[in-house]
Wavefront OBJ file of the C-alpha trace (Angstrom):
o trace
v 132.610 69.025 157.252
v 131.299 71.147 154.375
v 133.023 74.377 153.377
v 131.185 77.326 151.830
v 132.304 80.084 149.462
v 130.258 83.286 149.381
v 130.443 85.395 146.228
v 128.498 88.266 144.725
v 126.249 87.454 141.767
v 125.835 91.017 140.482
v 128.075 94.118 140.580
v 128.880 93.872 144.269
v 127.030 95.520 147.169
v 124.550 92.618 147.252
v 124.365 92.441 151.050
v 127.154 89.901 151.574
v 128.053 91.324 154.983
v 124.895 90.145 156.729
v 124.925 86.742 155.026
v 128.618 86.196 155.727
v 128.084 87.100 159.370
v 125.096 84.734 159.553
v 127.282 81.951 158.160
v 130.419 82.853 160.118
v 128.643 81.948 163.342
v 128.465 78.387 161.967
v 132.033 78.370 160.605
v 135.305 77.715 162.398
v 137.497 79.718 160.017
v 136.760 82.666 157.704
v 139.021 83.424 154.721
v 139.223 86.513 152.485
v 140.624 85.421 149.113
v 140.650 88.430 146.728
v 140.291 92.174 146.429
v 141.568 94.888 148.704
v 140.192 97.622 150.940
v 138.000 98.879 148.091
v 135.412 96.307 149.196
v 133.129 96.871 152.161
v 130.946 94.628 154.302
v 128.557 96.015 156.894
v 127.651 93.818 159.868
v 124.999 94.605 162.479
v 125.462 92.520 165.630
v 123.428 93.173 168.785
v 122.682 96.662 167.559
v 126.344 97.504 166.888
v 127.378 98.271 163.301
v 130.773 97.132 162.051
v 132.119 98.254 158.676
v 134.883 95.981 157.435
v 137.030 96.364 154.335
v 140.067 94.103 154.640
v 139.288 92.121 157.757
v 137.363 88.860 157.316
v 133.948 89.046 158.967
v 134.854 86.282 161.403
v 137.084 88.601 163.464
v 134.027 90.216 165.035
v 133.064 86.837 166.496
v 136.601 85.836 167.474
v 136.838 83.153 164.766
v 140.175 82.324 163.156
v 140.279 84.848 160.313
v 142.644 84.605 157.368
v 143.607 87.106 154.689
v 144.738 84.973 151.759
v 147.436 85.491 149.152
v 144.850 86.608 146.577
v 144.218 89.807 148.543
v 146.312 92.952 148.077
v 146.934 94.499 151.490
v 147.364 98.149 152.417
v 149.198 97.813 155.781
v 148.195 101.271 156.965
v 144.533 100.760 156.055
v 144.574 97.364 157.778
v 146.006 98.778 161.008
v 143.498 101.646 160.962
v 140.670 99.143 160.540
v 141.981 97.062 163.440
v 142.003 100.211 165.586
v 138.434 101.140 164.584
v 137.189 97.683 165.488
v 139.078 97.835 168.801
v 137.172 101.015 169.678
v 134.003 98.895 169.536
v 135.401 96.318 171.940
v 136.789 93.758 169.487
v 140.487 93.103 170.083
v 142.292 91.560 167.129
v 145.443 89.614 167.910
v 147.817 87.466 165.807
v 146.075 84.454 167.306
v 142.809 85.513 165.647
v 144.089 87.147 162.442
v 146.512 85.499 160.022
v 147.852 87.193 156.876
v 149.387 85.202 154.037
v 153.128 85.841 153.942
v 152.980 85.771 150.135
v 150.256 88.432 149.827
v 151.230 91.552 147.859
v 151.176 94.976 149.495
v 149.469 98.195 148.456
v 151.876 101.085 149.019
v 151.114 104.835 149.193
v 152.468 105.253 145.661
v 149.806 102.864 144.326
v 146.953 105.100 145.449
v 148.788 108.137 144.104
v 149.167 106.491 140.691
v 145.603 105.164 140.716
v 144.138 108.620 141.253
v 146.530 110.295 138.796
v 145.658 107.867 135.995
v 141.932 108.126 136.642
v 142.118 111.909 136.546
v 144.121 111.796 133.318
v 141.467 109.533 131.749
v 138.883 112.323 131.694
v 135.608 111.079 130.213
v 137.034 107.540 129.968
v 137.189 107.013 133.733
v 136.282 103.497 134.862
v 135.128 104.494 138.360
v 138.027 103.165 140.435
v 137.961 103.935 144.169
v 141.471 105.370 143.890
v 142.836 103.193 146.674
v 145.656 101.663 144.654
v 144.192 98.198 144.201
v 144.667 98.097 140.421
v 148.296 99.299 140.387
v 149.140 96.861 143.207
v 147.752 93.915 141.224
v 149.660 95.142 138.172
v 152.907 95.090 140.160
v 152.091 91.597 141.390
v 151.577 90.278 137.863
v 154.688 92.132 136.651
v 156.700 90.391 139.414
v 157.859 93.574 141.081
v 155.477 93.627 144.078
v 156.596 93.932 147.671
v 155.011 91.100 149.649
v 154.342 90.627 153.347
v 157.354 88.308 153.735
v 159.635 91.012 152.286
v 158.972 93.216 155.314
v 161.380 91.036 157.300
v 164.319 91.614 154.919
v 165.643 95.181 154.641
v 168.054 94.366 151.812
v 165.242 92.936 149.706
v 163.046 95.927 150.523
v 165.642 98.408 149.323
v 166.158 96.511 146.086
v 162.430 96.167 145.422
v 161.643 99.814 146.173
v 164.332 100.865 143.710
v 162.864 98.555 141.045
v 159.327 99.781 141.713
v 160.258 103.424 141.363
v 162.223 102.860 138.176
v 158.877 101.888 136.661
v 156.405 104.131 138.455
v 158.370 107.391 138.483
v 158.713 107.156 134.718
v 154.922 106.849 134.515
v 154.402 109.794 136.867
v 156.773 111.927 134.803
v 154.729 111.075 131.736
v 151.560 112.209 133.522
v 153.238 115.430 134.662
v 152.938 114.375 138.314
v 155.527 114.654 141.114
v 157.812 111.636 141.450
v 157.906 109.440 144.566
v 160.862 109.861 146.902
v 162.472 106.442 147.391
v 164.023 107.159 150.775
v 160.742 108.421 152.155
v 158.795 105.435 150.846
v 161.347 102.998 152.226
v 161.177 104.691 155.637
v 157.373 104.376 155.674
v 157.552 100.667 154.835
v 160.220 99.960 157.457
v 158.187 101.791 160.101
v 155.022 99.765 159.478
v 156.773 96.378 159.125
v 157.023 95.494 162.863
v 153.279 96.072 163.278
v 152.324 93.798 160.347
v 154.828 90.939 160.627
v 153.298 89.403 163.808
v 150.189 88.580 161.751
v 152.138 86.917 158.904
v 151.598 83.176 158.499
v 152.038 80.263 156.095
v 148.360 80.348 155.226
v 148.246 77.391 152.820
v 149.741 75.189 155.531
v 147.395 76.591 158.170
v 144.403 75.780 155.970
v 145.721 72.264 155.399
v 145.756 71.799 159.187
v 142.201 73.114 159.322
v 141.148 70.631 156.632
v 142.712 67.670 158.416
v 141.016 68.728 161.650
v 137.627 68.605 159.898
v 136.791 72.233 160.586
v 134.304 74.308 158.614
v 135.749 77.070 156.423
v 133.888 80.052 155.041
v 135.556 81.635 152.001
v 134.455 85.265 151.901
v 134.434 86.980 148.518
v 134.289 90.690 147.794
v 132.648 92.666 144.985
v 130.624 90.615 142.479
v 130.848 88.372 139.421
v 130.153 91.173 136.963
v 133.206 93.005 138.325
v 135.466 90.007 137.675
v 138.510 91.035 135.638
v 137.864 88.190 133.158
v 134.127 87.577 133.292
v 132.754 91.009 134.158
v 131.863 94.123 132.173
v 135.469 94.778 131.159
v 137.082 97.336 131.405
v 134.607 98.581 134.019
v 135.689 95.908 136.494
v 137.923 95.381 139.498
v 141.488 94.050 139.161
v 140.959 90.571 140.580
v 138.937 87.447 139.879
v 135.799 87.646 141.997
v 134.216 84.294 141.061
v 134.367 81.235 143.315
v 137.312 79.660 141.493
v 139.506 82.322 143.074
v 138.694 80.964 146.550
v 141.104 78.147 145.775
v 143.964 80.052 144.165
v 143.578 83.067 146.438
v 143.969 81.093 149.656
v 146.138 78.101 148.760
v 143.693 75.190 148.869
v 142.595 72.705 146.215
v 139.375 73.474 144.316
v 137.715 70.406 145.812
v 137.882 72.008 149.244
v 135.718 74.992 148.330
v 132.446 73.028 148.524
v 129.066 74.787 148.402
v 129.058 78.115 146.526
v 126.496 80.610 147.779
v 125.827 83.532 145.450
v 124.446 86.730 146.951
v 121.880 88.553 144.847
v 119.640 91.538 145.549
v 115.973 91.338 144.620
v 116.805 94.217 142.270
v 120.080 95.430 140.719
v 122.582 98.121 141.675
v 125.936 99.299 140.425
v 128.540 101.825 141.609
v 130.675 103.775 139.167
v 130.803 103.732 135.384
v 129.954 100.903 133.023
v 126.978 99.226 131.336
v 123.799 98.635 133.324
v 120.945 97.433 131.053
v 118.144 97.602 133.650
v 119.136 100.929 135.230
v 116.203 103.190 136.086
v 117.267 106.818 135.909
v 113.861 107.938 137.098
v 111.568 107.992 140.125
v 111.617 104.188 140.381
v 115.412 104.099 140.553
v 115.439 106.914 143.114
v 112.796 105.184 145.224
v 114.684 101.884 145.225
v 117.894 103.708 146.141
v 116.294 105.651 149.000
v 114.459 102.649 150.448
v 117.492 100.388 150.083
v 119.912 102.985 151.518
v 122.053 102.432 148.450
v 125.296 104.142 149.307
v 128.714 102.453 149.135
v 130.130 101.182 152.454
v 133.655 102.291 151.521
v 133.150 105.154 149.070
v 129.835 106.610 150.240
v 128.886 107.001 146.577
v 125.211 106.702 145.648
v 124.548 103.482 143.772
v 122.790 103.302 140.441
v 119.563 101.287 140.788
v 117.309 99.266 138.513
v 115.128 96.182 138.096
v 116.450 92.688 138.656
v 118.472 91.421 135.692
v 117.879 87.656 135.626
v 120.048 87.219 132.514
v 123.059 88.735 134.231
v 122.528 86.719 137.424
v 122.082 83.464 135.491
v 125.355 84.167 133.688
v 127.112 84.780 137.017
v 125.719 81.498 138.365
v 127.024 79.484 135.417
v 130.443 81.141 135.294
v 130.910 80.990 139.062
v 129.546 77.508 139.731
v 127.012 78.886 142.185
v 125.059 76.184 144.015
v 122.385 78.322 145.645
v 121.365 81.970 145.947
v 120.862 84.170 148.985
v 118.266 86.680 147.815
v 118.576 89.920 149.787
v 116.587 93.106 150.278
v 113.253 91.660 149.217
v 111.598 94.173 151.571
v 112.787 97.099 149.426
v 110.253 96.013 146.779
v 107.280 96.231 149.165
v 104.488 98.504 147.925
v 105.109 98.433 144.165
v 102.016 97.840 142.027
v 104.085 95.868 139.565
v 107.655 94.666 139.241
v 109.813 94.032 136.212
v 112.469 91.382 135.637
v 114.857 91.397 132.695
v 114.495 88.049 130.877
v 116.602 88.747 127.789
v 118.417 91.422 125.805
v 117.700 92.895 122.397
v 120.906 93.493 120.448
v 120.775 94.786 116.886
v 117.269 93.416 116.449
v 118.065 89.955 117.863
v 117.062 88.528 121.270
v 120.042 87.107 123.161
v 120.312 85.344 126.527
v 123.695 86.531 127.759
v 125.622 89.745 128.307
v 128.187 89.876 125.469
v 131.885 90.378 126.157
v 132.284 93.277 123.728
v 132.287 96.684 125.398
v 130.390 98.291 122.525
v 127.833 95.475 122.411
v 127.269 95.762 126.166
v 126.524 99.442 125.717
v 123.942 98.696 123.006
v 121.900 95.918 124.614
v 118.323 96.749 125.562
v 116.501 94.838 128.308
v 113.484 92.680 127.526
v 111.181 92.744 130.543
v 108.594 90.465 132.057
v 106.106 92.276 134.289
v 104.640 90.585 137.344
v 102.297 91.839 140.121
v 103.794 93.472 143.182
v 102.489 93.363 146.752
v 101.283 95.952 149.245
v 101.948 93.999 152.437
v 105.237 94.362 154.331
v 107.887 91.653 154.132
v 110.180 93.373 156.636
v 111.453 90.941 159.251
v 109.755 87.861 157.802
v 111.431 84.660 159.028
v 109.270 82.024 157.350
v 107.471 81.548 154.044
v 104.069 81.816 155.736
v 104.884 85.385 156.796
v 105.368 86.468 153.170
v 102.604 87.777 150.891
v 101.616 85.306 148.176
v 102.781 87.725 145.465
v 106.217 87.973 147.085
v 106.536 84.177 147.094
v 105.540 84.114 143.415
v 108.230 86.706 142.689
v 110.903 84.597 144.409
v 109.777 81.430 142.621
v 109.839 83.191 139.259
v 113.336 84.475 139.968
v 114.456 80.885 140.704
v 113.065 79.730 137.357
v 114.732 82.505 135.406
v 118.185 82.267 136.992
v 118.070 78.434 136.977
v 119.208 78.191 140.589
v 117.397 77.647 143.911
v 117.109 80.300 146.610
v 118.858 78.914 149.698
v 118.355 81.945 151.928
v 115.997 84.894 151.779
v 116.850 88.119 153.612
v 114.073 90.498 154.661
v 115.958 93.167 156.644
v 119.522 94.140 157.628
v 119.101 92.252 160.915
v 120.917 88.930 160.919
v 117.982 86.847 162.200
v 115.504 88.261 159.686
v 116.395 85.467 157.292
v 114.351 82.619 155.859
v 116.560 79.519 155.693
v 115.574 77.220 152.847
v 118.799 75.239 152.731
v 121.792 75.415 155.086
v 124.915 75.645 152.870
v 126.992 73.977 155.577
v 124.720 70.923 155.501
v 126.204 69.641 152.222
l 1 2 3 4 5 6 7 8 9 10 11 12 13 14 15 16 17 18 19 20 21 22 23 24 25 26 27 28 29 30 31 32 33 34 35 36 37 38 39 40 41 42 43 44 45 46 47 48 49 50 51 52 53 54 55 56 57 58 59 60 61 62 63 64 65 66 67 68 69 70 71 72 73 74 75 76 77 78 79 80 81 82 83 84 85 86 87 88 89 90 91 92 93 94 95 96 97 98 99 100 101 102 103 104 105 106 107 108 109 110 111 112 113 114 115 116 117 118 119 120 121 122 123 124 125 126 127 128 129 130 131 132 133 134 135 136 137 138 139 140 141 142 143 144 145 146 147 148 149 150 151 152 153 154 155 156 157 158 159 160 161 162 163 164 165 166 167 168 169 170 171 172 173 174 175 176 177 178 179 180 181 182 183 184 185 186 187 188 189 190 191 192 193 194 195 196 197 198 199 200 201 202 203 204 205 206 207 208 209 210 211 212 213 214 215 216 217 218 219 220 221 222 223 224 225 226 227 228 229 230 231 232 233 234 235 236 237 238 239 240 241 242 243 244 245 246 247 248 249 250 251 252 253 254 255 256 257 258 259 260 261 262 263 264 265 266 267 268 269 270 271 272 273 274 275 276 277 278 279 280 281 282 283 284 285 286 287 288 289 290 291 292 293 294 295 296 297 298 299 300 301 302 303 304 305 306 307 308 309 310 311 312 313 314 315 316 317 318 319 320 321 322 323 324 325 326 327 328 329 330 331 332 333 334 335 336 337 338 339 340 341 342 343 344 345 346 347 348 349 350 351 352 353 354 355 356 357 358 359 360 361 362 363 364 365 366 367 368 369 370 371 372 373 374 375 376 377 378 379 380 381 382 383 384 385 386 387 388 389 390 391 392 393 394 395 396 397 398 399 400 401 402 403 404 405 406 407 408 409 410 411 412 413 414 415 416 417 418 419 420 421 422 423 424 425 426 427 428 429
């Protein structure tokens, strides 16, 4: 059976929630493989809206749902999310949800440090959500993280908390912030441990069983390629790898098991927080796109910056992330425009280039080179076949395919799951 990885092809917020839900109905297992509770997916099922941050989208449908080792887990945020979903009639048990025993934890001190550092940065803020994701990944790389498996060993917990605070309290003193009380932190961790440990599992082994049973796996990514810590608009990025290669390392399977890579891409471009955005429209067009697209962050509630589709950026994400096909979302938001623009190159210091450079200063200087194409007046809302689309809308989609050098596999025309034009089923490969 084919497996599918779903990743963002822009700066996140591309509409992955609907597409992942659409695919999760066809999958047997859904795996989250990176990020933390700074990500957000919105699902609308039978008129009920579910907002998920840490939980894989499959939990809503009762599918085996796995949080892989590449995710950093805030135990308190996870339990609160489980309770919110339970209020909507979805009961999440250890039989449905499995958490990698080797996943690193986000502790209250991580959010405290995250916010303190961002505040101290002043005008140099990078736009973090302040939820502690970055500091937790730093502790993981520095080999001082507390992991899920550590919750079962009080002696190890005490030793690791002491080591953590030796580092972090020195930092807090330097920032003029109150230090973290070790006894209080340890008590909080010990109190939450019995509620988290029942979900702990040897995830790599579980996924090997799934593979041998021939079941379909959906690897669910968060954020987007341009927020990747290596390949994104550094330093205005998240703290994890968001490209499809992380589906392997972040869950404990070989790269050959990932299979089809579906990139999610809006028919325009948005971004939350600071950082370069060549096609941003700080004008009536940007405001109109934002209002019509309801462009507010699922987790943060922050208004997103909006602009024309950047085909150069998306093509770069496709090549770096090994994307096989694109799910183009929110086409209906572009209904009614007389003309549309697509970025087909950048002008940098008088030269035309076909990629977003790695240099922070160069990224800030690039100017978009646009191609203008006719818009359409007819509505595309709810279209479920090509024949229901205006001819100009089809031409727009075809031109996007040419520019990004990748086929459109799915086309979304509303937030409703069934308002999707299926060109190619990713699970068919």
